[in-house]
N, C-alpha and C positions, 0 to 999 in steps of 0.2 A: 325278157323276164328270166331270171335264173331258175333252174330246176333244182328242187330239193329232194333229197333221197331219204327214205325211211331208215331208221337206225339199223334194222336188220340187213339192209343192203350196203352198209358202210364197211363191212369186213374187208371186202376186196379193195376199197379205196384206202383203208388203213394199211393193207398189205402193200399197195403201190407206193404209199408214202414211206413205209419202212424200207422198201427196196431202194427208193430214191436216196434215203439216208445212207444205205450201204454203198451205193455208187459214189456218193460224195466223200465218204470215208476213204474209199479206195479208187480215186479217179483214173489212175493209169490202167485199170483192169476193166473198164466199161466195155461191154460187148454191144455190137449192133444186132439188129433183129436176126440177120442171117447167121451170125456167129452163135447167138443164143440157140437158134433152131438146130444148128449142127451139133452144138455141145449137148443139147437135150437128147438128140438121137444117140450120141456116143454114150452118154450116161445111162440112158434106158437100155441100150444093148448090153452094157456091162452089168447092169442090175439083173438082167434076164439071162446072164451067162452066155450071151451070144457074141460071136465075133462079127465086127463090122469093119469092112474094108474101105480104104480110101476110095476105090472105085464105086462102092455102094453110095458113099456120101456125095461124090461129085456127079452122080447120075440123078440126083434129086432136082430135076429141072424146075419144079415149082418154087424152089428157093433161089434159083439163078442159073447162069450159064456155068459150064464146067470150069472155065477160067476164073470166074468170080468165086465159085465154091472152093477151088484149089487155093486161091489167094486167102480166103477166110480161114481155111484149115491151117495155112502157114501162119496166119495171125494168131490163131488159138495155140499153136505150138510155141510161137515166140513169147506169148504171154504166160506160158507154163500150164495151160489147161489140158492139153492132150500130149500124148506121146505116140509115135508111130513105130511099130515093131515089124521087122521084116519077117515074112513067112519063111518056112524051112527051105523052100527052093529059091527064095530071093526075088520072086516075080511079083508078089503081092505084099502090101503093107496093111496091117490091121491097126486100127486106131483105138487107143485106150485112154480113159480119163486119168489124170494125175491126182495126187493127194490134194493139190490146190483146187482142182475142179470139185472134188468131193466135199471139200470144206465150204466151197461156194454154195453147194446144194444143202448142206447142213444149215448154213446161215439163212438161206431162203426158207427152209422148213421152219426155223425158229421164228422168222418174220410172219409166216403164215399162221403158226400156232398162236403167236401173240395177237395177231389181228382177229382171229376167231375167238379167243378168250375174252376179248374186250367187248364182245357183243352181249 
């Protein structure tokens, strides 16, 4: 028997549907859950004016192995969502979101606002 949700619980469902539409509009830029988590960390750090290093990100073992995370960072860089800047002494790389990444979060924010307004 299907479960029905009350109308006030549908905002998140509408949000997920709107995100799905965004992904279909831009299919080449779809992120997997690990890439999304990494990009979220990068954007949150930038928003808080904190520097996040590649080493910080690949040490997030709850998201995957170091090799997996390094590969996902390379994917994010290839898709244009992040840039890596070398530290002054050249030994550390910090990760920053690109304009494309910030545009993605602006679009997600619009989807969330639209879903909430529809309640």
